[in-house]
TORTORFI-800467 format. One record per residue (C-alpha): x, y, z. Coordinates in Angstrom, 3 decimals. Layout:
! residues N
+----------+----------+----------+
|     east |    north |       up |
+----------+----------+----------+
|        X |        Y |        Z |
...
+----------+----------+----------+
END
This chain:
! residues 377
+----------+----------+----------+
|     east |    north |       up |
+----------+----------+----------+
|    0.000 |    0.000 |    0.000 |
|    2.835 |    2.392 |    0.889 |
|    4.633 |    1.599 |   -2.385 |
|    1.431 |    2.228 |   -4.416 |
|    0.830 |    5.497 |   -2.596 |
|    4.366 |    6.699 |   -3.341 |
|    3.986 |    5.730 |   -6.989 |
|    0.694 |    7.641 |   -7.230 |
|    2.300 |   10.686 |   -5.609 |
|    5.229 |   10.459 |   -8.040 |
|    2.818 |   10.265 |  -10.992 |
|    0.880 |   13.294 |   -9.790 |
|    4.133 |   15.272 |   -9.457 |
|    5.351 |   14.289 |  -12.927 |
|    2.031 |   14.911 |  -14.672 |
|    2.514 |   17.823 |  -17.033 |
|    0.420 |   20.958 |  -16.751 |
|   -2.195 |   21.471 |  -19.461 |
|   -1.721 |   24.674 |  -21.477 |
|   -4.236 |   26.387 |  -23.734 |
|   -2.934 |   27.533 |  -27.111 |
|   -5.174 |   29.921 |  -29.065 |
|   -4.628 |   30.508 |  -32.785 |
|   -5.722 |   33.624 |  -34.664 |
|   -7.178 |   34.688 |  -37.026 |
|   -8.976 |   31.321 |  -36.989 |
|  -10.309 |   31.776 |  -33.419 |
|   -9.348 |   28.174 |  -32.615 |
|   -7.786 |   26.889 |  -29.403 |
|   -6.417 |   23.579 |  -28.171 |
|   -5.139 |   22.195 |  -24.847 |
|   -1.721 |   20.504 |  -24.842 |
|    0.678 |   19.414 |  -22.074 |
|    3.446 |   21.834 |  -21.113 |
|    6.557 |   20.992 |  -23.102 |
|    4.628 |   20.120 |  -26.273 |
|    5.964 |   21.048 |  -29.677 |
|    3.978 |   23.987 |  -31.091 |
|    3.815 |   22.525 |  -34.619 |
|    2.291 |   19.356 |  -33.185 |
|   -0.277 |   21.517 |  -31.400 |
|   -1.163 |   23.212 |  -34.715 |
|   -1.569 |   19.848 |  -36.427 |
|   -4.156 |   18.696 |  -33.876 |
|   -6.417 |   21.572 |  -35.012 |
|   -6.086 |   20.826 |  -38.762 |
|   -5.079 |   24.445 |  -39.365 |
|   -3.246 |   25.167 |  -42.659 |
|    0.370 |   25.494 |  -41.538 |
|    2.960 |   23.847 |  -43.788 |
|    6.307 |   22.374 |  -42.747 |
|    7.975 |   21.338 |  -45.986 |
|   11.189 |   20.288 |  -44.243 |
|    9.312 |   17.932 |  -41.933 |
|    9.974 |   19.971 |  -38.803 |
|   13.748 |   20.327 |  -39.124 |
|   13.665 |   24.133 |  -38.975 |
|   15.188 |   24.679 |  -42.413 |
|   12.276 |   25.713 |  -44.681 |
|   10.715 |   28.532 |  -42.637 |
|    7.174 |   27.615 |  -43.780 |
|    5.819 |   27.087 |  -40.257 |
|    6.594 |   30.581 |  -39.000 |
|    4.132 |   31.955 |  -36.435 |
|    4.030 |   35.000 |  -34.189 |
|    3.704 |   34.542 |  -30.432 |
|    1.433 |   37.330 |  -29.203 |
|    1.577 |   36.403 |  -25.518 |
|    2.564 |   33.621 |  -23.162 |
|    5.718 |   31.695 |  -22.174 |
|    7.570 |   29.557 |  -24.718 |
|   11.049 |   28.428 |  -25.703 |
|   12.230 |   28.595 |  -29.289 |
|   15.518 |   27.271 |  -30.660 |
|   17.530 |   29.527 |  -33.006 |
|   17.110 |   28.537 |  -36.663 |
|   18.827 |   29.658 |  -39.848 |
|   15.438 |   29.966 |  -41.574 |
|   14.343 |   32.729 |  -39.152 |
|   16.299 |   36.023 |  -39.092 |
|   17.165 |   37.453 |  -35.675 |
|   15.219 |   40.671 |  -36.262 |
|   12.008 |   38.639 |  -36.754 |
|   12.714 |   36.489 |  -33.712 |
|   13.052 |   39.683 |  -31.642 |
|    9.519 |   40.670 |  -32.759 |
|    7.989 |   37.444 |  -31.431 |
|    8.156 |   35.398 |  -34.620 |
|    9.171 |   31.764 |  -34.231 |
|    9.310 |   28.537 |  -36.188 |
|    6.592 |   26.410 |  -34.641 |
|    8.582 |   23.208 |  -35.267 |
|   11.399 |   24.591 |  -33.085 |
|    9.140 |   26.003 |  -30.364 |
|    8.119 |   24.431 |  -27.071 |
|    4.943 |   25.411 |  -25.213 |
|    5.649 |   26.496 |  -21.615 |
|    2.244 |   27.971 |  -20.685 |
|   -0.953 |   29.449 |  -22.125 |
|   -0.135 |   30.969 |  -25.514 |
|   -1.803 |   33.318 |  -27.973 |
|   -0.408 |   32.563 |  -31.419 |
|   -0.980 |   34.266 |  -34.756 |
|   -0.623 |   32.538 |  -38.115 |
|    0.674 |   35.616 |  -39.969 |
|    0.247 |   34.265 |  -43.504 |
|   -3.539 |   34.349 |  -42.968 |
|   -3.728 |   37.680 |  -41.160 |
|   -4.662 |   39.617 |  -44.315 |
|   -7.608 |   37.287 |  -44.961 |
|   -9.269 |   38.286 |  -41.697 |
|  -11.781 |   41.043 |  -42.414 |
|  -13.542 |   43.616 |  -40.294 |
|  -17.298 |   43.112 |  -40.086 |
|  -20.165 |   45.228 |  -38.822 |
|  -19.959 |   44.275 |  -35.169 |
|  -23.217 |   45.639 |  -33.855 |
|  -26.665 |   46.746 |  -34.950 |
|  -25.852 |   50.488 |  -35.176 |
|  -25.330 |   50.304 |  -38.936 |
|  -28.666 |   48.567 |  -39.453 |
|  -30.544 |   51.065 |  -37.285 |
|  -28.904 |   54.009 |  -39.033 |
|  -29.571 |   52.708 |  -42.556 |
|  -32.911 |   51.045 |  -41.801 |
|  -34.979 |   53.435 |  -43.945 |
|  -32.746 |   52.786 |  -46.974 |
|  -33.337 |   49.036 |  -46.909 |
|  -36.106 |   47.748 |  -49.152 |
|  -39.299 |   46.286 |  -47.743 |
|  -41.099 |   46.625 |  -44.441 |
|  -39.548 |   44.935 |  -41.429 |
|  -41.518 |   43.892 |  -38.397 |
|  -40.536 |   41.674 |  -35.512 |
|  -42.309 |   38.479 |  -36.532 |
|  -39.880 |   35.561 |  -36.043 |
|  -40.503 |   32.037 |  -37.251 |
|  -39.974 |   30.795 |  -33.684 |
|  -42.031 |   32.320 |  -30.884 |
|  -42.478 |   31.924 |  -27.139 |
|  -46.125 |   31.735 |  -26.052 |
|  -47.283 |   31.798 |  -22.437 |
|  -50.228 |   29.564 |  -21.587 |
|  -52.389 |   28.701 |  -18.590 |
|  -53.343 |   25.035 |  -18.857 |
|  -56.486 |   24.029 |  -16.931 |
|  -55.926 |   20.991 |  -14.696 |
|  -57.299 |   17.675 |  -15.846 |
|  -60.520 |   16.493 |  -14.172 |
|  -62.778 |   13.460 |  -14.396 |
|  -64.985 |   15.497 |  -16.712 |
|  -62.043 |   16.864 |  -18.724 |
|  -59.486 |   14.069 |  -18.827 |
|  -57.814 |   14.955 |  -22.100 |
|  -54.054 |   14.398 |  -22.267 |
|  -51.558 |   17.084 |  -21.298 |
|  -50.631 |   17.584 |  -24.952 |
|  -54.254 |   17.881 |  -26.044 |
|  -54.975 |   20.489 |  -23.371 |
|  -51.901 |   22.479 |  -24.461 |
|  -52.913 |   22.293 |  -28.122 |
|  -56.417 |   23.422 |  -27.190 |
|  -55.026 |   26.558 |  -25.524 |
|  -52.634 |   27.169 |  -28.405 |
|  -55.464 |   27.044 |  -30.926 |
|  -56.962 |   30.085 |  -29.223 |
|  -53.778 |   32.066 |  -29.934 |
|  -52.924 |   30.459 |  -33.264 |
|  -56.260 |   29.723 |  -34.963 |
|  -56.032 |   27.740 |  -38.165 |
|  -52.629 |   26.170 |  -37.457 |
|  -52.061 |   22.412 |  -37.486 |
|  -50.432 |   21.430 |  -34.179 |
|  -47.686 |   18.898 |  -33.478 |
|  -45.004 |   18.302 |  -30.865 |
|  -41.432 |   17.005 |  -30.959 |
|  -40.783 |   13.732 |  -29.114 |
|  -38.048 |   15.323 |  -26.974 |
|  -40.665 |   17.727 |  -25.576 |
|  -43.141 |   14.959 |  -24.776 |
|  -40.627 |   13.369 |  -22.414 |
|  -40.722 |   16.385 |  -20.090 |
|  -44.238 |   17.665 |  -20.751 |
|  -45.976 |   16.141 |  -17.713 |
|  -43.596 |   17.807 |  -15.266 |
|  -43.554 |   21.130 |  -17.118 |
|  -47.357 |   21.420 |  -17.081 |
|  -47.602 |   20.782 |  -13.329 |
|  -44.484 |   22.570 |  -12.021 |
|  -46.093 |   26.044 |  -11.831 |
|  -49.772 |   25.166 |  -11.409 |
|  -50.510 |   24.917 |  -15.121 |
|  -48.517 |   27.955 |  -16.214 |
|  -46.193 |   27.068 |  -19.069 |
|  -44.135 |   28.741 |  -21.780 |
|  -44.007 |   26.882 |  -25.070 |
|  -41.538 |   27.512 |  -27.881 |
|  -43.310 |   27.191 |  -31.222 |
|  -41.853 |   26.853 |  -34.708 |
|  -44.243 |   28.295 |  -37.305 |
|  -44.084 |   27.359 |  -40.976 |
|  -46.708 |   27.147 |  -43.741 |
|  -49.695 |   26.710 |  -41.440 |
|  -47.935 |   24.279 |  -39.093 |
|  -47.077 |   24.978 |  -35.464 |
|  -44.547 |   22.596 |  -33.930 |
|  -43.831 |   22.640 |  -30.199 |
|  -40.033 |   22.420 |  -29.890 |
|  -39.776 |   23.127 |  -26.147 |
|  -41.935 |   23.661 |  -23.081 |
|  -40.759 |   25.057 |  -19.750 |
|  -42.482 |   26.312 |  -16.603 |
|  -42.094 |   30.090 |  -16.030 |
|  -39.907 |   29.500 |  -12.976 |
|  -37.310 |   27.926 |  -15.301 |
|  -37.819 |   30.349 |  -18.151 |
|  -34.963 |   31.552 |  -20.340 |
|  -34.358 |   33.727 |  -23.391 |
|  -35.188 |   33.077 |  -27.025 |
|  -32.446 |   33.726 |  -29.559 |
|  -31.577 |   33.142 |  -33.188 |
|  -28.419 |   33.058 |  -35.283 |
|  -27.883 |   35.043 |  -38.472 |
|  -24.821 |   33.598 |  -40.179 |
|  -23.038 |   34.354 |  -43.443 |
|  -20.929 |   31.375 |  -44.544 |
|  -18.284 |   32.907 |  -46.769 |
|  -15.691 |   30.928 |  -48.664 |
|  -13.003 |   32.774 |  -46.705 |
|  -14.744 |   34.299 |  -43.689 |
|  -17.740 |   33.334 |  -41.551 |
|  -19.680 |   36.075 |  -39.744 |
|  -22.304 |   35.323 |  -37.107 |
|  -24.842 |   37.496 |  -35.246 |
|  -26.735 |   36.384 |  -32.147 |
|  -30.213 |   37.972 |  -32.288 |
|  -32.674 |   38.317 |  -29.421 |
|  -35.998 |   37.206 |  -30.938 |
|  -38.003 |   38.962 |  -28.242 |
|  -36.819 |   42.459 |  -29.153 |
|  -34.990 |   42.052 |  -32.483 |
|  -31.677 |   43.372 |  -31.155 |
|  -28.257 |   41.928 |  -31.973 |
|  -26.884 |   40.575 |  -28.701 |
|  -23.376 |   39.649 |  -29.906 |
|  -21.285 |   39.165 |  -33.037 |
|  -18.264 |   37.037 |  -33.911 |
|  -16.259 |   36.386 |  -37.080 |
|  -13.453 |   34.047 |  -38.076 |
|  -11.813 |   32.466 |  -41.075 |
|  -13.648 |   29.507 |  -42.566 |
|  -11.550 |   26.517 |  -41.472 |
|  -12.298 |   24.849 |  -44.803 |
|   -9.527 |   27.048 |  -46.175 |
|   -7.180 |   24.264 |  -45.101 |
|   -8.661 |   22.223 |  -47.967 |
|   -8.614 |   24.879 |  -50.679 |
|   -8.926 |   28.634 |  -51.030 |
|  -11.881 |   28.734 |  -53.487 |
|  -15.071 |   26.791 |  -54.198 |
|  -13.654 |   24.872 |  -57.164 |
|  -10.666 |   23.561 |  -55.200 |
|  -12.998 |   22.504 |  -52.381 |
|  -15.328 |   20.697 |  -54.777 |
|  -12.316 |   18.848 |  -56.200 |
|  -11.066 |   18.090 |  -52.669 |
|  -14.470 |   16.704 |  -51.672 |
|  -14.411 |   13.966 |  -54.314 |
|  -11.950 |   11.697 |  -52.512 |
|  -13.300 |    9.266 |  -49.875 |
|  -13.996 |   10.857 |  -46.500 |
|  -13.213 |   14.396 |  -47.632 |
|  -16.782 |   15.630 |  -48.051 |
|  -17.374 |   14.670 |  -44.421 |
|  -14.219 |   16.536 |  -43.406 |
|  -15.318 |   19.724 |  -45.218 |
|  -18.704 |   19.497 |  -43.502 |
|  -17.087 |   18.982 |  -40.098 |
|  -14.756 |   21.948 |  -40.622 |
|  -17.562 |   24.415 |  -41.355 |
|  -19.609 |   23.083 |  -38.421 |
|  -16.507 |   23.438 |  -36.214 |
|  -16.032 |   27.018 |  -37.420 |
|  -19.655 |   27.907 |  -36.670 |
|  -19.657 |   26.147 |  -33.282 |
|  -16.544 |   28.091 |  -32.242 |
|  -18.364 |   31.314 |  -33.111 |
|  -21.473 |   30.175 |  -31.233 |
|  -19.351 |   29.600 |  -28.114 |
|  -18.031 |   33.155 |  -28.413 |
|  -21.423 |   34.850 |  -28.790 |
|  -23.137 |   32.880 |  -26.015 |
|  -20.244 |   33.733 |  -23.699 |
|  -20.436 |   37.409 |  -24.660 |
|  -24.222 |   37.503 |  -24.180 |
|  -24.101 |   35.330 |  -21.038 |
|  -26.725 |   32.890 |  -22.233 |
|  -26.957 |   29.148 |  -22.719 |
|  -26.632 |   27.682 |  -26.206 |
|  -29.991 |   25.924 |  -25.600 |
|  -31.635 |   29.354 |  -25.786 |
|  -30.813 |   29.550 |  -29.513 |
|  -33.885 |   28.075 |  -31.201 |
|  -33.518 |   29.242 |  -34.796 |
|  -30.722 |   29.791 |  -37.290 |
|  -30.727 |   31.650 |  -40.593 |
|  -27.724 |   30.832 |  -42.810 |
|  -26.643 |   32.199 |  -46.173 |
|  -23.788 |   31.261 |  -48.454 |
|  -22.969 |   30.549 |  -52.042 |
|  -24.334 |   27.304 |  -53.488 |
|  -21.170 |   25.306 |  -52.802 |
|  -20.854 |   26.543 |  -49.224 |
|  -24.509 |   25.675 |  -48.576 |
|  -23.959 |   22.144 |  -49.927 |
|  -20.905 |   21.624 |  -47.709 |
|  -22.757 |   23.056 |  -44.707 |
|  -25.536 |   20.492 |  -45.276 |
|  -23.074 |   17.679 |  -46.108 |
|  -24.381 |   17.423 |  -49.686 |
|  -22.169 |   16.357 |  -52.592 |
|  -21.231 |   19.514 |  -54.580 |
|  -19.632 |   17.626 |  -57.484 |
|  -22.235 |   18.444 |  -60.140 |
|  -22.111 |   22.165 |  -59.419 |
|  -18.754 |   22.095 |  -61.209 |
|  -19.624 |   19.714 |  -64.054 |
|  -21.706 |   20.587 |  -67.113 |
|  -24.652 |   21.275 |  -67.099 |
|  -23.813 |   22.645 |  -63.591 |
|  -26.740 |   21.322 |  -61.559 |
|  -26.839 |   21.564 |  -57.730 |
|  -28.609 |   19.033 |  -55.536 |
|  -31.188 |   21.691 |  -54.656 |
|  -31.844 |   25.426 |  -54.657 |
|  -34.736 |   25.696 |  -52.204 |
|  -33.419 |   24.184 |  -48.982 |
|  -35.955 |   22.587 |  -46.595 |
|  -35.625 |   23.331 |  -42.897 |
|  -33.071 |   21.187 |  -41.080 |
|  -32.589 |   20.545 |  -37.361 |
|  -29.571 |   21.712 |  -35.371 |
|  -29.103 |   18.243 |  -33.860 |
|  -28.835 |   16.664 |  -37.326 |
|  -26.099 |   19.092 |  -38.361 |
|  -24.163 |   18.960 |  -35.084 |
|  -24.663 |   22.640 |  -34.247 |
|  -24.305 |   23.749 |  -30.615 |
|  -27.815 |   25.151 |  -30.272 |
|  -31.130 |   23.911 |  -28.953 |
|  -31.278 |   20.393 |  -30.456 |
|  -34.706 |   21.068 |  -32.006 |
|  -33.674 |   24.480 |  -33.405 |
|  -34.849 |   25.008 |  -36.973 |
|  -32.109 |   25.806 |  -39.496 |
|  -33.094 |   27.896 |  -42.514 |
|  -30.814 |   28.427 |  -45.530 |
|  -31.304 |   31.264 |  -48.000 |
|  -32.442 |   29.860 |  -51.370 |
|  -30.063 |   29.795 |  -54.308 |
|  -30.904 |   30.652 |  -57.914 |
|  -28.392 |   28.284 |  -59.496 |
|  -24.960 |   26.716 |  -59.202 |
|  -23.116 |   30.044 |  -59.096 |
|  -25.846 |   32.375 |  -57.860 |
|  -26.304 |   31.301 |  -54.264 |
|  -28.154 |   32.212 |  -51.101 |
|  -25.619 |   34.929 |  -50.318 |
|  -26.811 |   36.790 |  -53.422 |
|  -30.503 |   36.335 |  -52.667 |
|  -29.969 |   37.460 |  -49.056 |
|  -28.145 |   40.557 |  -50.339 |
|  -30.909 |   41.342 |  -52.830 |
|  -33.489 |   41.129 |  -50.059 |
|  -31.829 |   44.110 |  -48.366 |
|  -31.038 |   46.110 |  -51.518 |
|  -32.938 |   49.392 |  -52.091 |
+----------+----------+----------+
END
């Protein structure tokens, strides 16, 4: 027992400290043990950093700039002293000693400045075509559900639908299975008072969540532009229409090609379409983490997402084969995209959140164009 205890104590002393390494402008971070090689840390994130020499420190391709944090870097002929004095280092010759903030300088110019709040929209509102009212596709409706009796022994769901019909006459009602599993408790927790989250579309009202008022939370949506190079995301409060937070980053698919054609070509080999899909979902999920932290909300409060992008980006976002966009007669899988669910795409939102994609016109006139035209005077 004494020997085992000493061994356990020795292991705990020798266990290396975990360090967080954050990479910009991709807004990606990874945890590695202290003493790790920085190039190895980059490789775990799939970020596009080359090392032609195989990590020998002779090619200079893997140069990075350390913005903050402790590290040790060996001198290398491929890195001039004046650059080393400015914080530049060859990642293959650099050891992580603590939490680091690292810039990949070759991609710095690709990072763009976006409109970071709603001031621009409010200022230019009158110049934008159309009439805009706060009428989201997902709403929160407060109900008082009468208790069941021997004379009125309809199910909990039926009694909820009956009250909803009074507020949404003419709609066909349905309820997600995940909601049914907690419905009995939710109806009774606050003496019949309940808030239901409803998705409305083409005469159908689907209950996607139900919570008692004592456990109530916000109702938010995402507005996301999936660019070939950059992804920009707004978090919108659906109860007042205000932008709660914004985040942008490079599209991590850039590791697989800088334009849509190269990404279509890349996607044709086994397993690579899945990788492109995972990279854009990873990019978006990183941005979601940033906006929910900034707004101090839970990701489960995001119950709707509106996404726009060119036709290829939309296909990769939905994990659809983009091959025939490139080949004559240039036909996409679809132009009008049906609503998807966040849980099916792997997005860090409410699992039943509805995902809407702007419709495309054709293979090279995508949802980014139609979304832009919507707001053009």
